[in-house]
MARBA-3410 file (N, C-alpha, C, O; in Angstrom, 1 decimal):
101
-4.8,-19.5,5.1,-5.5,-20.3,4.1,-5.3,-19.6,2.8,-5.3,-18.3,2.7 ~ -5.3,-20.3,1.7,-5.1,-19.7,0.4,-3.6,-19.8,0.1,-2.8,-20.3,0.8 ~ -3.2,-19.4,-1.1,-1.9,-19.5,-1.6,-1.3,-18.1,-2.0,-2.0,-17.3,-2.5 ~ -0.1,-17.9,-1.6,0.6,-16.7,-2.1,0.9,-16.8,-3.5,1.4,-17.8,-4.0 ~ 0.6,-15.7,-4.2,0.9,-15.6,-5.7,2.4,-15.2,-5.8,2.8,-14.2,-5.2
3.1,-15.9,-6.6,4.5,-15.6,-6.8,4.6,-14.7,-8.1,4.0,-14.9,-9.1 ~ 5.3,-13.6,-7.9,5.5,-12.7,-9.1,6.8,-13.0,-9.7,7.9,-12.9,-9.1 ~ 6.7,-13.4,-11.0,7.9,-13.8,-11.7,8.7,-12.7,-12.3,9.9,-12.7,-12.4 ~ 8.0,-11.6,-12.6,8.6,-10.5,-13.3,7.9,-9.2,-13.1,6.6,-9.2,-13.2 ~ 8.6,-8.2,-12.8,8.0,-6.8,-12.7,8.8,-5.9,-13.7,10.0,-5.9,-13.6
8.0,-5.3,-14.6,8.7,-4.4,-15.5,8.0,-3.0,-15.5,6.7,-3.0,-15.6 ~ 8.7,-2.0,-15.3,8.2,-0.6,-15.2,8.7,0.1,-16.4,10.0,0.2,-16.6 ~ 7.8,0.7,-17.2,8.2,1.5,-18.3,7.4,2.8,-18.2,6.2,2.8,-18.5 ~ 8.0,3.9,-17.8,7.3,5.1,-17.7,6.3,5.0,-16.6,6.6,4.8,-15.5 ~ 5.0,5.3,-17.0,3.9,5.3,-16.1,3.2,3.9,-15.9,2.3,3.8,-15.2
3.7,2.9,-16.6,3.1,1.6,-16.6,4.0,0.5,-16.0,5.2,0.4,-16.3 ~ 3.4,-0.2,-15.1,4.1,-1.3,-14.4,3.3,-2.6,-14.8,2.1,-2.7,-14.8 ~ 4.1,-3.6,-15.2,3.5,-4.9,-15.6,4.1,-6.0,-14.7,5.3,-6.1,-14.4 ~ 3.1,-6.8,-14.1,3.5,-7.8,-13.2,3.1,-9.2,-13.8,1.9,-9.3,-14.2 ~ 4.0,-10.1,-13.9,3.7,-11.5,-14.4,3.7,-12.4,-13.2,4.6,-12.4,-12.4
2.6,-13.2,-13.1,2.5,-14.1,-11.9,2.5,-15.5,-12.3,2.5,-15.9,-13.5 ~ 2.6,-16.4,-11.3,2.7,-17.8,-11.5,1.4,-18.5,-11.6,1.3,-19.7,-11.7 ~ 0.3,-17.7,-11.5,-1.0,-18.3,-11.7,-2.0,-17.3,-12.3,-1.7,-16.1,-12.2 ~ -3.1,-17.8,-12.8,-4.0,-16.9,-13.4,-4.8,-16.1,-12.4,-5.2,-16.7,-11.4 ~ -5.1,-14.9,-12.7,-6.0,-14.1,-12.0,-7.4,-14.1,-12.6,-8.4,-13.9,-11.9
-7.4,-14.4,-13.9,-8.7,-14.4,-14.6,-8.7,-15.5,-15.7,-7.7,-16.1,-15.9 ~ -9.8,-15.6,-16.3,-9.8,-16.4,-17.5,-9.1,-15.6,-18.6,-8.5,-14.5,-18.3 ~ -9.2,-16.0,-19.8,-8.5,-15.3,-20.9,-9.2,-13.9,-21.2,-8.5,-13.0,-21.8 ~ -10.4,-13.7,-20.7,-11.1,-12.4,-21.0,-10.5,-11.3,-20.2,-10.3,-10.2,-20.8 ~ -10.2,-11.5,-19.0,-9.6,-10.4,-18.2,-10.6,-9.3,-17.9,-11.8,-9.4,-18.1
-10.0,-8.2,-17.4,-10.8,-7.0,-17.1,-10.0,-5.8,-17.1,-8.9,-5.8,-16.7 ~ -10.7,-4.7,-17.5,-10.0,-3.4,-17.5,-10.8,-2.4,-16.6,-12.1,-2.4,-16.7 ~ -10.1,-1.7,-15.7,-10.8,-0.8,-14.8,-10.1,0.5,-14.8,-8.9,0.6,-14.6 ~ -10.9,1.6,-14.9,-10.3,3.0,-15.0,-10.6,3.8,-13.8,-10.1,4.9,-13.7 ~ -11.2,3.2,-12.8,-11.5,3.9,-11.5,-11.8,2.9,-10.4,-12.1,1.7,-10.6
-11.6,3.4,-9.2,-12.0,2.6,-8.0,-13.4,2.2,-8.0,-13.8,1.1,-7.6 ~ -14.3,3.1,-8.4,-15.7,2.8,-8.4,-16.1,1.8,-9.5,-16.9,0.9,-9.2 ~ -15.4,1.8,-10.6,-15.7,0.8,-11.6,-15.2,-0.6,-11.2,-15.9,-1.6,-11.4 ~ -14.1,-0.6,-10.5,-13.6,-1.9,-10.0,-14.5,-2.4,-8.9,-14.7,-3.6,-8.8 ~ -14.9,-1.5,-8.0,-15.8,-1.9,-6.9,-17.1,-2.5,-7.4,-17.7,-3.3,-6.7
-17.6,-2.1,-8.5,-18.9,-2.5,-9.1,-18.7,-3.9,-9.7,-19.8,-4.6,-9.9 ~ -17.5,-4.3,-10.0,-17.3,-5.6,-10.6,-17.4,-6.8,-9.6,-17.0,-6.6,-8.4 ~ -17.8,-7.9,-10.0,-17.8,-9.1,-9.1,-16.8,-10.2,-9.6,-16.7,-11.2,-9.0 ~ -16.0,-9.9,-10.6,-15.0,-10.8,-11.1,-13.7,-10.7,-10.3,-13.5,-9.8,-9.5 ~ -12.9,-11.7,-10.4,-11.6,-11.7,-9.7,-10.7,-10.5,-10.2,-10.1,-9.9,-9.3
-10.7,-10.2,-11.5,-9.9,-9.0,-11.9,-10.5,-7.7,-11.2,-9.7,-6.9,-10.8 ~ -11.8,-7.6,-11.1,-12.4,-6.5,-10.4,-12.0,-6.4,-9.0,-11.7,-5.3,-8.4 ~ -12.1,-7.5,-8.3,-11.7,-7.5,-6.9,-10.2,-7.2,-6.7,-9.9,-6.4,-5.8 ~ -9.4,-7.7,-7.5,-7.9,-7.3,-7.4,-7.8,-5.8,-7.7,-7.0,-5.1,-7.0 ~ -8.4,-5.3,-8.8,-8.3,-3.9,-9.1,-8.7,-3.0,-8.0,-8.1,-2.0,-7.7
-9.8,-3.4,-7.3,-10.3,-2.7,-6.2,-9.3,-2.6,-5.1,-9.1,-1.5,-4.5 ~ -8.7,-3.7,-4.8,-7.6,-3.7,-3.8,-6.4,-2.8,-4.2,-5.8,-2.1,-3.4 ~ -6.1,-2.9,-5.5,-4.9,-2.1,-6.0,-5.3,-0.6,-5.9,-4.4,0.2,-5.5 ~ -6.5,-0.2,-6.3,-6.9,1.2,-6.3,-6.8,1.7,-4.8,-6.5,2.9,-4.5 ~ -7.2,0.9,-3.9,-7.2,1.3,-2.4,-5.8,1.4,-1.9,-5.6,2.2,-1.0
-4.9,0.6,-2.4,-3.6,0.5,-1.8,-2.5,1.5,-2.4,-1.5,1.8,-1.7 ~ -2.8,1.9,-3.6,-1.8,2.7,-4.3,-2.3,4.0,-4.8,-3.3,4.1,-5.6 ~ -1.8,5.1,-4.2,-2.2,6.4,-4.6,-1.9,6.7,-6.1,-0.8,6.4,-6.5 ~ -2.8,7.3,-6.8,-2.5,7.9,-8.1,-2.7,6.9,-9.3,-2.4,7.4,-10.4 ~ -3.1,5.7,-9.1,-3.3,4.8,-10.3,-4.6,5.2,-10.9,-5.5,5.6,-10.3
-4.6,5.0,-12.2,-5.9,5.4,-13.0,-6.3,4.3,-14.0,-7.2,4.5,-14.8 ~ -5.6,3.2,-14.0,-5.9,2.1,-14.9,-5.3,0.8,-14.4,-4.2,0.7,-14.1 ~ -6.2,-0.2,-14.4,-5.7,-1.6,-14.1,-6.3,-2.5,-15.1,-7.5,-2.5,-15.4 ~ -5.4,-3.4,-15.7,-5.8,-4.5,-16.5,-5.3,-5.8,-15.9,-4.2,-5.9,-15.5 ~ -6.2,-6.7,-15.7,-5.8,-8.0,-15.2,-6.4,-9.1,-16.1,-7.6,-9.2,-16.3
-5.5,-9.9,-16.7,-5.9,-10.9,-17.6,-5.0,-12.1,-17.6,-3.7,-11.9,-17.6 ~ -5.5,-13.2,-17.4,-4.7,-14.4,-17.3,-3.7,-14.2,-16.2,-4.1,-14.0,-15.0 ~ -2.4,-14.3,-16.4,-1.4,-14.2,-15.4,-0.7,-12.8,-15.5,0.5,-12.7,-15.0 ~ -1.3,-11.8,-16.1,-0.6,-10.5,-16.3,-1.5,-9.4,-15.7,-2.7,-9.4,-15.9 ~ -0.8,-8.6,-14.9,-1.5,-7.4,-14.3,-0.7,-6.2,-14.8,0.5,-6.1,-14.6
-1.4,-5.2,-15.4,-0.8,-4.0,-15.9,-1.5,-2.8,-15.2,-2.7,-2.7,-15.2 ~ -0.7,-1.9,-14.6,-1.2,-0.8,-13.9,-0.5,0.5,-14.4,0.7,0.5,-14.5 ~ -1.4,1.5,-14.6,-0.8,2.8,-15.0,-0.9,3.7,-13.8,-1.9,3.8,-13.1 ~ 0.2,4.4,-13.6,0.3,5.4,-12.5,0.9,6.7,-13.1,2.1,6.9,-13.2 ~ 0.0,7.7,-13.5,0.5,8.9,-14.0,1.5,9.6,-13.1,1.3,9.7,-11.9
2.6,10.0,-13.6,3.7,10.6,-12.8,4.8,9.6,-12.5,5.9,9.9,-12.0 ~ 4.5,8.3,-12.8,5.6,7.3,-12.7,5.4,6.5,-11.4,4.5,6.7,-10.6 ~ 6.3,5.6,-11.2,6.4,4.6,-10.1,7.5,4.9,-9.2,8.6,5.1,-9.7 ~ 7.3,4.8,-7.9,8.3,4.8,-6.9,8.5,3.4,-6.5,7.7,2.5,-6.8 ~ 9.7,3.2,-5.8,9.9,1.8,-5.3,8.8,1.4,-4.3,8.4,0.2,-4.3
8.3,2.4,-3.5,7.3,2.0,-2.5,6.0,1.6,-3.2,5.3,0.7,-2.8 ~ 5.6,2.4,-4.3,4.4,2.0,-5.0,4.5,0.7,-5.7,3.5,-0.1,-5.7 ~ 5.7,0.4,-6.2,5.9,-0.9,-6.9,5.8,-2.0,-5.8,5.2,-3.1,-6.1 ~ 6.4,-1.8,-4.7,6.3,-2.8,-3.6,4.9,-3.0,-3.1,4.5,-4.1,-2.8 ~ 4.2,-1.9,-3.0,2.8,-2.0,-2.5,1.9,-2.8,-3.5,1.1,-3.7,-3.1
2.1,-2.6,-4.8,1.4,-3.3,-5.8,1.7,-4.8,-5.8,0.9,-5.7,-5.8 ~ 3.0,-5.1,-5.6,3.5,-6.5,-5.5,2.9,-7.2,-4.3,2.4,-8.3,-4.5 ~ 2.8,-6.5,-3.2,2.3,-7.1,-2.0,0.8,-7.4,-2.2,0.3,-8.5,-1.8 ~ 0.0,-6.5,-2.7,-1.4,-6.7,-3.0,-1.6,-7.9,-3.9,-2.5,-8.7,-3.6 ~ -0.9,-8.0,-4.9,-1.0,-9.1,-5.9,-0.6,-10.4,-5.2,-1.3,-11.4,-5.3
0.5,-10.4,-4.5,1.0,-11.7,-3.9,0.0,-12.2,-2.9,-0.2,-13.4,-2.7 ~ -0.7,-11.3,-2.1,-1.6,-11.7,-1.1,-3.1,-11.9,-1.5,-4.0,-12.1,-0.7 ~ -3.3,-11.7,-2.8,-4.7,-11.7,-3.3,-5.5,-12.9,-3.0,-6.7,-12.9,-2.7 ~ -4.8,-14.1,-3.1,-5.5,-15.4,-2.9,-5.3,-15.8,-1.4,-5.7,-17.0,-1.1 ~ -4.8,-15.0,-0.6,-4.6,-15.4,0.9,-5.8,-14.9,1.7,-6.2,-13.7,1.5
-6.3,-15.7,2.5,-7.5,-15.3,3.3,-7.0,-14.9,4.7,-7.7,-14.1,5.4 ~ -5.8,-15.4,5.1,-5.2,-15.1,6.4,-3.8,-14.7,6.1,-3.1,-15.3,5.3 ~ -3.2,-13.7,6.9,-1.8,-13.5,6.7,-0.9,-14.6,7.1,-1.3,-15.5,7.9 ~ 0.3,-14.7,6.5,1.2,-15.7,6.9,1.6,-15.6,8.4,1.7,-14.5,8.9 ~ 1.7,-16.8,9.0,2.1,-16.8,10.4,3.6,-16.9,10.5,4.2,-17.6,9.8
4.2,-16.2,11.5,5.6,-16.2,11.7,6.1,-17.6,12.1,7.3,-17.8,12.3
END
């Protein structure tokens, strides 16, 4: 149940990765989160997504989610595995059950 979010573009520049999606994660206001605790205290969709990202990716210290853009900072840079993990969390954010084979 739910829909998979399609990621149209991923761009990594130094410590920052930017993900552009095919649907909105938030209203135009968006949300900025600097820690897992801050994200966990939020009840908005950006807060829920940020909480999942903080849990799934070691070393991130900043998440911005606004409209169809998610920007994540990971001091020390991004590995292919970290980028893939972030993509997976974002893609599955609106899914309530995993895809069936």
